[in-house]
N, C-alpha and C positions, 0 to 999 in steps of 0.2 A: 216841799222844796224839790228843785230839779235834780239835785244829787241823789235824793232818796228814791225818786222815780226811776232814775238810771240804774241805781243799785238793785231795786226790786225787779226791774226788767231783766237785768243781767242774771240774777238768781233764778228767776222764772224760766228764762231761756235755757240756762244750764240744766235745770231739772227736767224740762220737756225733752231734751235730747238724750237723756239717760234711758236705759231699758225700763219700761214701766212708768216712765215719767209723766206721760200724758194722763194715764189713769190716776196717778197720785195727785196731780194738780187738780183734775176734775173732782176727785173725791174731796180734796181739801177745800175747794171753793163751794161745793154743793153740800158739804157735810151738814147734817141736821135739817136740810130743807125738806126732805121727804116726811119726816116726823111732823114738822109744822104743817105741811099740806094735809096730811091725814087728819090731824086734830082740827084743822080749819074746816075740812069737808064735813066732819061730824058735827061741828058747831054751827054750820050753816053759812059760813063766810067763804065757802069753797071757791067760788068763781074768782074773786079778787086774789086770793092766795094762789090759785092755780095759774092765773095770768102772771103774777109776779114770778112764780117758779119758771114758767116758760121763758119769760124775758131774761131771767138769770142764765138759763141753759143756752139761749141764743147768744147772749153776750160772751159766755165762755167759748162757744163754738167759733165766734168771730175772732176772738183773741188767738185761738189755736190756728186759725187759718192764716194769720198774719206772720210772715217770716220775721224773726227777730233780727235786729241789726248785727248781733254777734255772730250770726251764721255766715259761713264762708260763701255759700251759694244757695239759691232758692232750690235747686235740684237736690242738694245735700239735705236741706231741711225736709223736703217732701219725702226723700228716701228714708229718713229716720223717723219721721212723725206719722206718715200715712198708715203704715202697718199697725201702729198703736191706735190710731183713730178707728180703723176697721175692727180692732179687738174690742172696742167699746160696744160694738153691736152684739157681742157674745157674753156680756156680763150675766152671771148666773144668779146673782142676788136680785130677787124679784122686786124688792123695795127700791133698789137703785137703778134697775134696768131701764125703766122708762126715761129717767133723766139722762142717763148715759147715751141712750139711743137718740134722744133729742139733740144732745151736744154733738154726737157723731154726724147726724143728719145735717145740722146747720153748718158744721165744719166742711163736710163734703160738698154741699151746695155752694158755699162761699168760695171754696178752692176751685170748684169746677167753673164758676163764673169768672174768677180772677185769673186763673192759670189753666185753661182748658187742656192743653197738651200734657202738662205735668200731672194734672188730676186724672186724666185718662189712663196714663201709664202707671201711676202709683195708687190710685183709688178705684177707678171704675173697672179696669181690666181684672184686678184681683177680686173685686166684689162680684163680678159677673162670670168668673172662671167656672164655678160649679155648674151654672146654667148652660154655659157654652159646652162643657164636657157632656152634659146630658143630651143636648141637642145634636151633638155629633155622633153619639152612640147608636 
C-alpha cells in the first residue's frame, strides 16, 4: 500500500541522513549476500549468483543517489550523504569491501550523471584531493 511505501521511504531517508546511516543501510540491505555468493561459487552456480549480487549492489547505489522527498534541498542531501559514500570505499572487512565499493561506485556514477556540479564538489574533488596534493608537491 502507498502509506507503507511512504512510511518506509521516510524511515530510510531519516536513517541515511544520520552519521553512519549510509553504511548501516547498505549493510542491512546486503547482509548475508556475500556468504551466499561464496557458497554459490564453490557449488558451481557462481555466475548467476554473482550477477544477482551485482544487480543488488547497483540497485542500492541508485537508491542512495536519489534525493529523498523529505530533504530540504539537494545540496543538503549531497553534503550529508557524499562523505558517507566515500567512506564505503575504505571498508576494512574484506568480505564486504567488494560489495560496498560496488555500491559506492554506482552511487558516484549516478550522482555525477544526474547532478554534475554537486557531485564534483561533494564527491569528485574529495576523492581526487590526495592525487592533486601529490601532483602539486
